[in-house]
N, C-alpha and C positions, 0 to 999 in steps of 0.2 A: 227889753234888755237895755239898761243905761250904758253909755259909752265911756270908756276908761281911756283918758289921756295919758300917753306913755312917752317916755323919751329913752333912747337907747345909747349907752356908752360902751363901745367896744372898740379896741385899738387895732384889731385884725380887720381891715377894710372888707374883704370878700365875705367874711362870716357876718359882719354887721350888716352889709347891704343885702344878703341873702335873707337874714333875719328880719330886716326892715320889709323886703318884698313879701315875705310870708305873712306878716302881721298886717300889712296894707290891705290885704284881701279878706282879712277875718273880719267877721262881725263882732262887735262889742268893744273894739279898741280903735283908737284914733292915734296916729304916730304924731307926736308934737315936735319931735327933733330926733337927730341922730348924729352922733360924733365920735371920733376916735380919741379925742383930747378929753380927758376928764375934767381939767379945769374949765374948758369950754362948756361941757355938760354941766358943771356946777353953776356957771353963770346962767345958762339957758334954763336950768331948773328954777334958780332964784327968779328969773324974769317970767317964765311961762307958768310956773306951779303946775306941773303935770301931776296926775293923781298917783303915778308910779314911774320909777326908772328902773330899767333893766341894766345891770352893771356887771361886766366882766372884771373880776379881780385879778386874773392871772394876766397881767399886762407886761409888755417888753420893758417898761421903765420900772417895773417893781413897785408901783405906787397904788396899786389896786386897793388895800385896805386903808390907805390914807384917803384915797378918793371916798370910799365908803364913810370913813369918819366925818369928813367934810360935808358930805351930803346929809348925813343924819343930824348933824350939828346945825348946819345952817339951813336946811329944808325940812323942818319937822312936819310940814303940812304934805309932804311926799313920801310915799312908802317906797323903800328900796329893795329890790329883788335881786340877789346875786344870781347871775346865769352864766355858768361856767362850762368849760370844756371837759373837765375831769374832776371827780370828787377829791377832797382833801379834808379829812376830818377835823384837822387843827384848825385849818381855815375857816370851815363851817362854824365851828364853836366861836372862834373869834368874830366871825361876820354877825352871828346871831346876837352875841354879847354887844357889839357895836351898833346894833339897831337894825340889822337886815330883817326883813319879815319872812323870807324865804331864801333858800339855797337851792337852786335847780340846776339840772344839767341840760346842756344845749340839744341834747338828742330828744328831748321832750317833743311830742307831737303839738302841732299847732293849736288844735282844740283844747288840748289839756293846758298848754301854756296860757291861753286866753282865760280859762277857768281860774287858774293860778293867780293870774294877775287880778282878775275881777274879785276874787275872794280876798286878796291882799287890802283891798281898799274899802271893803264892805265894813260896815261898823259891827264889831263884835257884840254878841249877845251876853248880858250879865250871866255870871255863873253862880 
């Protein structure tokens, strides 16, 4: 199994830290970085070029979709996966339109999350 390099952006520190701890022990992913500040996350994504970013769009600063737009515009080599606490159909549609490859809920188990992350970076077969 090939390792997927992953960066986490979530402004809720305890949740981000728990997610990072969960994924650090999972086979198939390597945490490239983790931050609560989406602007720092954007700079780190540009610098480190991870395969994927997990992004919480429901942020205290209201900038989640702006963060997504900047990531997809400035980091076309990185797949952005929205990982959020609760579903929002309108946000999901906007996120997909803005380039998010997945819209997942945080209650996903670790093995399934790893599978989703790895599937997001695999080349798609022609249809």
